[in-house]
N, C-alpha and C positions, 0 to 999 in steps of 0.2 A: 500797684503800679508806684514805683522809687520818683524821683524828685527830679528837675530840669540839670540838674549841677551833676548825674551821676553819667549824663549822657555825654561820648565824644566831642567837644565841639567842633568837630564837623559836618554833627547832624545835628538836623531839627527836629526834635521832638517832638513837633504835632503830622509828622513823618511817621513817629512808629506807631503800630498797632500791636496790642497784646492778643496771646494766643485765644483768649477767649472769643475777643473781635474777629479776630480774620473766621473761627470755626463759625459764628455763626452771618458773617455776611462773606463768601468765597465770592461775591462778585467783584471786589470793594481789590482796587486794583494793588498792586506792592507798593512798596516804600520805594521811592530814584536811592539807587546802589550811591553811596559815597565816594565810589569806582567806579571808571569805565569800566564796560561790563565787553566793549570788543574795540582796544588803542590801536591805534595805529603804529607800523612798526618802527615810525620814528618813536612814538611814544615807546617802545615796545624795548627798542635803544638804549634808549634815557636811561629803566629804569636798572637791567640787566650792565648798562657802566656804571653805575650807582651804588648798583650790591657789588660789584668788583674789585672799584676803587673801596673800596669801605671792607671786607673782607681784606685785599690787598693792604691799606691800613691798620690794619686791626695784629693781619701776620705780622708785619714790622715793628708794630710797637710792642707784642708778644715777644719778637726774639731780642730786642734791644733791654728787655726789660732782664731775660734770662741771658745775656751776658752780661747785663750791669749784675747782677745777683750772681751770676756764676765770678765776675773777677773779685770780684767784695767778698763773695766767698771763698776764691783762692787766692787772695792777699792776705785775708782770717789766716789761714794756718798759715803760710808760711812766716809769718808772720811767729804765730803761738808757735812753730818750728825755730825761726830763728832769731827769737829777740832774746833779749834779756831776763830773765824773772823780775816779779813786781817792784820788787825795790831800786830798780833801775830806770829811767824813763822813758818811753816812746823816740825813735826819731820823730821829730819835727813835720819833715816833709814826707808827704807821698812817694819823692822821686828817690830819696837820699834811700839805698839799700839798707836791710835789716844788719844787724851785728854779728858777725858768724857764730852766731853762741851755738853749745852742743843741748842736743837733745838727742841720743842714743837711734833713741827708734822711730826717728824721721832723720836722718844728716843729705836733706836736697842740693848743701852745698860744697857734699864730698868732692865731688868733679872740681871742685877750685883748688882746695888741699891734698888730696889725696894725689899719690905722687902710683901712676899706671905704667910707670915706664917700670919699675923696682921689679923687683923677681924672688921679693919676700912673700912670701904667705901669708893669706890675707888673719891679721892675728885669729884668736879663739879667743872665749868665753865662758868666765865659772859662775857657779854660782855659790855663793856663799853663807851658809848659814852661824850663826853668830853669837851663842850663847849664853846667858850668866845666870846666876841667882842674889842671893839678897845682899845690899853693898854694891854690886859690881856696876850700878851705873857707868860711873865714871869708866872702869875699865875695859865694859861692851863698845862706850862711844869709840876709846882712845883706839881699837881694835879695829871700827870701823872704817873711824881716819888711816890706821897705817897698812887697812889693803884697798882702800878705795881704788875700783878706777873702773870709768862713764863703761863701760863696754859691759860688765858683771853686775849679777843680780845678786843683790842680799836683803837674808833675811832676818833681822833680828825676836832674838828674845828672853827674857824676861823671867823664871819661871814662879813655878806656882810658891816659892820660899821668897820671895820677892814682895816687898807693899807692890798694891792696885797704884799707889803713888809712885812709885821709880817708873811702874810703864809711862802714867802717864807724862813723865816728866819727859822721858826718853823719846817717847811722840813729839813733843814739842822742841826737842835740842833738833829732833831727825829736822823735820819740816822749817826751825828757822836756819838750817844753814841752804845758800842758791841752790848750788848746786843740789843736792840731793833734791829740794824740793823741782827744777827741770830738769832734771837727770827720771828721775822719776824714775829711781832702779836701786831701791830701800825699803822698807817694807817690815812693819812690824805684826808680832802676832799678840794679836789681843787678849785671848783666851788660854792665858797661858796651860802650861802640862807641869805633871810635877816629874821631877826626871831625879833620879835615885841613881848615880853612879854606879855599886856596887849590885844595884837588881841590874834587870831588862827593861827598864821600864824606857832607859839611855837610846834601845832598837827604836820601841817606838815612836820615840818622840825624832829621832833622825830618822828614820821612815814618812811619819808624817810631815818633818819639813820637810822632805825633797821630796811628795807629794804637792805641796804648796810652792814650792817653784817650779814646778815644769807646767804645771798652768798658770803661772804666772807671766812664764816666756816658755818660747819657745826654741832660742836661738843661742842658750849656753853649751857647753858640753861637758865642762866638768864639775864634777859635787866635790865644795871641801866643806866639813865641818867642822869647826873650832871653839875651843872656852878661851876665855877669860885670862886660861891658865898661859895660852898658846901666844905665840909673837912672830910675825914675817921679819924670815934675813932674807929678803929681796925685796927690790922695788914689784910690783906690774909690769911695769912695762918689762923689766928680766924674767920676768914670768913666763908673760905671754908672750914675748917674742923668740926663745928657746920650746916653747911650749908648738907653737907655728909649729914646730918643723915635725912632730910626734903625728904619727896614726891617733883618731877619737876617737877612737875605740879602749886605746887600752887603759889598764887599769895599775893602779902601784895602791900596792898591800901588802904590807907583809905578814908573809905565811908561814908556817913550817907542820908539819904534821907530827909533829913529837910534842908527847901532850908536857908529861915526868908528873910535874908537882903535879899541876893542873887538872888531875883527873881525881885523884882526894877532895882540892880545894875550891874545885870549882865547877866539874861538872857534874861528878855523881850526886855530890849533893842537893836537895829539894827548897827555891826557898821560894814565898809568897812575897812578887813586889807589890807594895801598896802602893807606888805608883798607876801597878795598872786597873784596880777596882775601888780606889778611894779616892775621896773628893778634897781632903782634909789633910792633914800632915798625922806622921805614924812611924813605927819602926820596921822593919824588914819580919818576918816571921821565916822559920825554918824547920821544916821538918824533921822529926825522930829518922822517916827511915828514908835508904841512900838506895839509888840508880844502877844497869845498867849500863852501860855506851850501846850506843845502835851498832848493828849489824849489813840496817840497808844502805849507808853512807858515811863515808873517812869523815870524822870532823878533825878538825886545823885549826889553829890558836897566829892569835897574830896580838894585832893595837887595836886599839878605838881610833885611834889616827890613818882617814884612808884618803886618797883622793881617785874615784867612779865613776869612770864615762854615764853620761847620758843614758848612751842603750842599756845597760846595767843598774841605774838605776828605774830605769822604765819596767825592767825585767823584773826588780825585788817590789818594785811598788804595782808596779797593775794588773799583777797574779797573770801570765804567760803563761808564766808555767808554775806546777804545784811543789817544786823543789823549795823555792823560798818560803810558802808557807808553809808545808813541811815542817822546815829547819826552823819557824818562828813559833812556833807551837813546841816542839823541843827547848827552843833556849828561853821560853819562856818563862820558865822556874827554876833560870841556872844562874848565877854568881856570876857580874862583872861577863857578861854576855856578850858585848859589843863587841870586845875584841877579840870573839868566835864567831860569832854571823857571818860579814859579810868573806873573809876566809875560807870559812865550807861552802858558803852558799856557791862561790865562785871558782872553788878549787873540785868540786863536785859537778858543778855545769859544765857540759862538753860544747856546749858555743860561745864559751866565754874564761876555760882552762886555761887557752891557750894566751891571751889578751893581758895577763896579767903580770907584772914584772914585781921579784922579789923588792921591794924598796918600796916605804913612803912619803919620802924627801921632806921627815920627818928628825931635827935632831932630838935625842931623849940621852937624859943621866939616867935612866930609874936599872932598880937594883934585878937584880934575879935569882930568885923567887923576889918580889915585890916584901919589905918591908912594909914595917905600918903606917910609915908618912916616907913618902918620896924626894932625896935630894930635891933640893929646888938651885934653879942652878944661878951662878952668881956672876960678877966684872971678872972675875978669874975665866971661868969658862967663855970669853970672849976670841979668845983668838981661834979656839978648840970649832967651835963653831963656824966663825968664816972658814977655816980650812973645811971642816967638811963639806961645802957646798950642798948642802941642805937647804930647801926653800923655806920651810919655817922650823920652829925650834920650840919649845912644850917646856913650866912648870917654872912657868916666871913668880917674884912676890910680886905684890901688888907695889905697884910704882918702883922697882923697885931702879937704883942708877942703871943696873947695866940695858934696862928700856930704855931712858934719855941716851946714851952712849948708841944704842944699834937707831933711833929718832936722826940722831947728828952726824953720825960717821957712812950709816947704811942707807938709810932711806931718805936723806937733808930736807924731814920734816921737822917742822916747826911745830907747835904745842898748841893744838886747840888746828890742826891745818893738815887737809889731807895731802898727800905724798904728790909731788909732783911730778909731771908726765909729760910725753910728744904733746899730747893732749890740752896741755897748760899753755895760753900766749904773753902771759906776762911778761912784764921783766922784769928780771932779777931784782930791783929794789924797790920791789913794792911786795907786795902781795900777787907770788906768780901765775896762780889758779884762778883768779878774778876775772879773767877771759879764758873762752874754751875754745879749742879750737876740735877736728875733726881727731875721733877716739883710736882709731885703724892706722894713726901715726905714733910710733910706737918712738922714745930710744934710750932705746939697752943700756947700764952703764959699765965699765968693766967685773964689777962681781958678776954678772950674769955668766961670764967665761969658768967661775967654779959649780954650779951648775950642772953647762951643758958638761964639762972634767966627768963628773960625776953620771950621769946619761949613756954617757958614751963608753964609759966601762961596765955598767951595767947589762944595755945593751949591747955589746960584744959578742962574738956565737960559742966563745965559749963557756958565757956566765945567763944572758939573757933565758934560753933552752932550758938549759940545768939545772935551774933552779927554781921551773915551773910546775907548784901543787905538784911537787915529789914525797912521797911515800919512807917516811922511816924508816 
């Protein structure tokens, strides 16, 4: 028997019988009920009214709290989307709209800044794979600044010849730039690969980087792999503007079926690339045996630099067809195979061999066949590069004065800053890109006409089809 304190306050403990007492004395009258057993109509209506009022009040409280929570959540999301990075202070009053700072993944302010009456198509997006090696920390950052645009995706890689300290410093420097931290479109490969340019590990690394970029974003249209020896010759606004008028399935690949000296120097020798099999630096191994050229497909050669469509990269990475895997196994033991792999895949594919343009939009001054060391570009090549109309150039020395001239005269970029574009809302007297606007707004410069002229010539009826995967 419990104490009286355990009884409800409305009951008298003397009226409660134990189960044993009730069984021993069945004639004992039952205790009075705390509630009336036969309430009147007035009492029942009052009870119903109280229950209804309580339910209505609970419903109103729930809806109010839900609306408040939703409003708070929405306001928080809007601020996360449009507010400045952490180095800036948020608005002091909730009634003051947040500054239109750019986050490309969620641009809810686009209606304010985007010209819906413009006849220009929506700009495309590029996925850049930027790679370097030992001692290239400063060069890869400079390349990132020179190619940066909020619409694009960037994946940085310092190979395993570089130290882990360099990779850590690269990550810290990227995180310290407000626009990179806010836009969240600059990524780093933490577990580095060995990349031997004269081997086949460069193909593995390129496909690995492309697979990461495919997972990171579903919005980019073309894949571009650059090394620290490369540099842009156009602003991204110029490149995005011109490319917005082209089909998204177009691939820019230098290719030729004329093998020539490559047959004996690259295709028949059998190599073992340590970058594919070993976790430490080692020399490439050349086998004594030679192999014959395949007859199941035609080999093509080209350049290691290409601008490749997203559809084609998915074709190579996701294994939609056996052709990319078959050719990957063949070129796994071939010297300098990156310049041969993509031209051979695209020209042997019925799905993509009509989408290739026989130009990679890169200015190069390499010898054919190449000498032991490629000639590097210098200031005397500046005017020729500009007249060429190419979007990129390769063969630059580290911190060569010609890079400073490109920054100053073409990109309009200051040291340690990104290239200004239509998305920059700041004044020209200070840091132009300290305030960010809509990434869809492009301000192409007169330099874009050079690339336009080059593409018009390449896409003319007498040039385009007659240079696609021709067997020579």
